[in-house]
C-alpha positions as CSV (number, residue, x, y, z in Angstrom):
1,X,79.2,93.7,145.2
2,X,81.5,96.4,144.0
3,X,81.3,97.7,140.4
4,X,84.7,96.3,139.6
5,X,83.9,92.8,140.7
6,X,80.6,93.0,138.8
7,X,82.5,94.0,135.7
8,X,85.1,91.2,136.1
9,X,82.8,88.4,137.1
10,X,81.8,87.4,133.5
11,X,85.5,87.3,132.5
12,X,86.3,85.1,135.5
13,X,83.7,82.7,134.4
14,X,85.2,82.5,130.9
15,X,88.7,81.9,132.3
16,X,87.8,79.1,134.7
17,X,88.9,75.6,133.8
18,X,85.8,73.5,133.0
19,X,87.6,70.3,134.3
20,X,87.6,71.6,137.9
21,X,84.2,72.6,139.3
22,X,83.7,73.4,142.9
23,X,80.9,71.7,144.8
24,X,79.4,72.8,148.1
25,X,78.8,69.9,150.5
26,X,76.0,69.9,153.0
27,X,78.5,70.9,155.7
28,X,79.3,74.1,153.9
29,X,82.8,73.2,152.8
30,X,83.9,73.7,149.2
31,X,85.3,70.7,147.4
32,X,86.8,70.2,144.0
33,X,85.0,67.6,142.0
34,X,86.7,65.8,139.1
35,X,84.5,66.1,136.0
36,X,86.9,65.0,133.3
37,X,85.2,61.6,133.1
38,X,81.8,63.3,132.6
39,X,83.1,65.6,129.9
40,X,84.8,62.7,128.1
41,X,81.5,61.0,127.8
42,X,80.0,64.0,126.1
43,X,77.9,65.2,129.0
44,X,78.1,68.9,129.7
45,X,77.7,70.3,133.1
46,X,74.6,72.6,133.6
47,X,76.7,75.6,134.4
48,X,78.8,75.3,131.3
49,X,76.0,74.5,128.8
50,X,75.6,78.1,127.8
51,X,79.3,78.5,127.2
52,X,79.4,75.3,125.2
53,X,76.5,76.5,123.1
54,X,78.3,79.7,122.4
55,X,81.4,77.8,121.2
56,X,79.3,75.5,119.0
57,X,77.5,78.3,117.1
58,X,78.7,78.3,113.5
59,X,80.1,81.6,112.3
60,X,79.2,82.3,108.8
61,X,81.7,84.6,107.1
62,X,80.9,85.8,103.7
63,X,82.7,88.1,101.4
64,X,81.0,89.8,98.4
65,X,83.2,91.3,95.8
66,X,81.5,93.4,93.2
67,X,83.3,94.7,90.2
68,X,81.8,97.7,88.7
69,X,83.5,99.7,86.0
70,X,82.1,103.1,84.9
71,X,83.5,104.7,81.8
72,X,83.4,108.5,81.3
73,X,83.1,109.8,77.7
74,X,84.2,113.4,77.6
75,X,82.9,116.1,75.2
76,X,84.6,116.1,71.9
77,X,87.5,118.6,71.7
78,X,86.8,121.1,69.0
79,X,90.1,120.2,67.3
80,X,88.9,116.6,66.8
81,X,85.9,117.8,64.7
82,X,88.2,120.0,62.7
83,X,90.6,117.2,62.2
84,X,87.8,115.0,60.8
85,X,87.1,117.7,58.2
86,X,90.8,118.2,57.5
87,X,91.1,114.7,56.0
88,X,88.7,115.6,53.2
89,X,89.8,117.0,49.9
90,X,89.9,120.8,50.1
91,X,88.2,121.5,46.8
92,X,85.0,119.5,47.6
93,X,84.0,120.0,51.1
94,X,80.7,118.5,51.8
95,X,77.9,120.8,53.0
96,X,75.7,118.1,54.4
97,X,75.9,114.6,55.9
98,X,73.6,111.7,55.1
99,X,72.5,109.1,57.7
100,X,73.2,105.5,56.9
101,X,72.2,102.3,58.7
102,X,74.6,101.3,61.5
103,X,74.5,98.3,63.7
104,X,72.9,98.2,67.1
105,X,76.1,98.3,69.1
106,X,79.4,100.2,69.1
107,X,82.6,99.4,71.1
108,X,82.8,101.8,74.1
109,X,86.6,101.9,73.7
110,X,86.3,103.2,70.2
111,X,84.4,106.4,71.3
112,X,86.7,109.4,71.3
113,X,84.2,112.1,72.2
114,X,80.6,113.2,72.3
115,X,78.8,116.3,71.4
116,X,75.1,117.1,71.9
117,X,73.1,118.0,68.8
118,X,69.6,119.2,68.3
119,X,66.6,117.7,70.1
120,X,67.5,114.3,71.6
121,X,70.6,113.4,69.4
122,X,74.2,112.9,70.4
123,X,77.1,112.9,68.0
124,X,79.6,110.2,68.9
125,X,83.1,110.7,67.4
126,X,84.9,107.4,67.0
127,X,88.7,106.9,67.0
128,X,88.6,105.6,63.4
129,X,87.3,109.0,62.2
130,X,83.6,107.9,61.9
131,X,80.7,109.9,63.3
132,X,77.7,108.1,64.8
133,X,74.4,109.8,65.5
134,X,72.8,108.3,68.6
135,X,69.2,109.2,69.2
136,X,68.1,109.1,72.8
137,X,64.7,108.0,74.1
138,X,61.9,110.6,73.6
139,X,61.8,112.0,77.2
140,X,65.5,112.8,77.1
141,X,67.3,116.0,76.0
142,X,70.7,116.0,74.5
143,X,71.5,119.2,76.2
144,X,71.8,117.3,79.5
145,X,74.9,115.6,78.0
146,X,76.9,118.8,77.3
147,X,79.7,117.6,79.7
148,X,79.8,114.0,78.4
149,X,78.3,110.9,80.0
150,X,79.0,107.9,82.0
151,X,78.2,104.3,81.0
152,X,78.8,101.0,82.9
153,X,80.9,98.6,81.0
154,X,79.3,95.3,80.2
155,X,81.1,92.0,79.7
156,X,81.1,92.5,75.9
157,X,82.4,96.1,76.1
158,X,79.8,97.5,73.8
159,X,77.3,100.3,73.9
160,X,74.0,98.9,72.5
161,X,70.6,100.2,71.5
162,X,67.8,99.5,74.0
163,X,70.2,98.0,76.5
164,X,72.6,100.4,78.1
165,X,71.8,103.6,79.9
166,X,73.8,106.8,79.5
167,X,74.2,108.8,82.8
168,X,74.9,112.5,82.4
169,X,76.7,114.5,85.0
170,X,73.6,116.5,85.6
171,X,71.6,113.4,86.7
172,X,69.7,112.4,83.6
173,X,69.6,108.7,82.7
174,X,68.7,107.8,79.1
175,X,68.8,104.8,76.8
176,X,70.0,105.0,73.2
177,X,67.0,104.4,71.0
178,X,68.8,104.3,67.6
179,X,72.2,104.7,66.0
180,X,73.1,105.9,62.5
181,X,76.4,106.6,60.8
182,X,76.8,110.1,59.3
183,X,78.5,109.9,56.0
184,X,79.7,113.0,54.0
185,X,77.8,113.4,50.8
């Protein structure tokens, strides 16, 4: 058998009409046998059982759609921190800030910028002119977040203590251990 006929033989089997099957008689003559009555009764011919089984295989098609939103918080622009101080009265500029209790969550959309501070502390500058001190877990260093951080947005749109991980651009992953508001004294 030539290679071309070997290649085309399976396609020829697929294209044959299953209603007309040839049968070889004992005399060696090929005859056409009418099998439409057998197929109408639900009986498949032995040669076509494999093709029928291939057609009956259920095809499972699944689509998985995942929505994943990652938000980037950039480092605070130096003018933002100067603008925060510009709103204070000129005669009495505070020399120090006091930490006050703050809730466990802050809206991610309200964060305008971030700046690393000493040890494991990040300063979050909010759009409403507040400053939040976010302490990272003990093993993390705030220096890893010099170029900002990424955080995945949750359904509630909040950054919460002991829940969300901050991902730095250098590869560090840290949770926020505590948040405090800095208030001028």
